[in-house]
N, C-alpha and C positions, 0 to 999 in steps of 0.2 A: 427601419426594421432592425438594424444592428444595435441602435441605442435601446430599443425595447427589449431585445434579448439580454443586453447587459443589465438592464434593470431587473429582469427576472432572476438573475443569479446574484444580484447584489443584496437582496432582502429575502427573508423567509416569506413565502406567500401567505402564511397564516397570521403572522404577527407584525410584519413590516420591520422586524428587527434586523440590523445588519448581520449578514452571514458570519462575519469574523467573530462577532460577539457570541453568536450561538455556538460556533465551533469551540471557542475558548471556554465557554461554560461546560460544554460536553467533556472536554479534556479534563477540566478541574474536577468534575464529578467522577470521572474514571480514576483519576489520581487518588481521590478521597476513598474510593472503594477498593483500592489496591489492584485495579484492573490494568495498570501499566506495569510491565515487567520485562526482565531480561533472563533468558535461560542461560545456564552455565555451560561453557564448552569444556571438552575433556582436559584442556590444559589449565583450567581454573579461571580463564578469562570469561568475559561476558559476551553473549551473542547480541544481536540487534535489539533495540528497544521495540517492544511489541505493545499493542493496545487491544483489549477485548472490545468487540463491537456487539451490540445486542442483537438478538433475533428480530426479524421483522419481515414485512411483505412490501412489495411494490409492483406496479404494473409495468411490464417490459414491452417495448415496441413503440410504434408511432402512435402515441396517445393523443397528439394534437392534429393528426391528419396531414396529408400532402407529402409524405416521404416515400422512400423506396419500398418495393414489395418485400425486400428481405427483412423489413421491420414489422411485418405482419405475420400472423395475427397478434394483436395485443393480448398478453396473457399475464395472469397473476403469478408471481414468483415469491416463494417463501424461503427465507434463509435461516439456518440455525445460528446460534451465537458462534462467532469465530474471532480469532486473533489475526492481526495483520501488522506489518511493520509500521511503526509510528512515523518514521522518516524514510527517505530514499536511502538505498544502500550507498555507503560512502566509499571513496577510494581506499580509505584505511581498512574497512571491512573486506572489500574486494581483494586488496593486496594480501591480507592475512590468509584468505582462502587460496589465492594463487600460490603463495609461498608454501602453504601446507600441502598442496596437491601437485605442485610442479607445473602448473599451466602458466602461460605468458600473462603478465599483467596488462590490463587494457591501457591503451594510449590515452593520455589526458588532453591531447590536442593543444598543449601549451597553457591550459587553464589552471593547472596545479592539482595536487592530490589531497592527501589528508582527509579532512572532514567534508570536502566537496562531494556532491553526488557523482557516482561513477557514471562514465559515459563510454560509448563505443564498446558495448558488451553485446555479444550475439546471444540469441535465445538459448542455444545449447549450453553456453557457459552460465547463463542465469539459472537454468534447470540444474546444472551440476552444483552450483552454489547452494541451492535449496536442498539438494540431496546431501551435500556435505554438512549443512546445518542439522539435518535430521540425524545423521550418523554421530555428529558431535554432541548433540543434546539428548539423543534417544527419544525425541518427540517429532511428530510429523510437521514438516515444512514443505510448502509447495508454492508455485507462483499463483497469484490471484488470476481468476478467469472470469469471463462473462457468466452470469448466472445460468 
């Protein structure tokens, strides 16, 4: 069963093309259209790299059967075009936020800082980071959520 599940995520169900190739082509198309961007912060530096995702629909819930009741009923969800961070928030970005707002920097657990993805961040600090980005850019930022 585990191997079958891995195979589902390895290829596109329609083309049998490796998912990594599909994702790479998607990003190249977005780059060519200028849909990858960084907003400017008030100090003139750049915010996180963002990517526009197109509008679309999907079926949400247990479409294959046999799961928990909280995944029912299956329903159609439509999303408008939106931008999301292209990469995870890094320690570098988190540290800039912490220094600007006076909050404690998250512990790196000995892994190192810089361009590594930030770890050990509570939900409240993540929300505060998105609110800070909104104030810095005068554009709406928020955490992603389930549709």
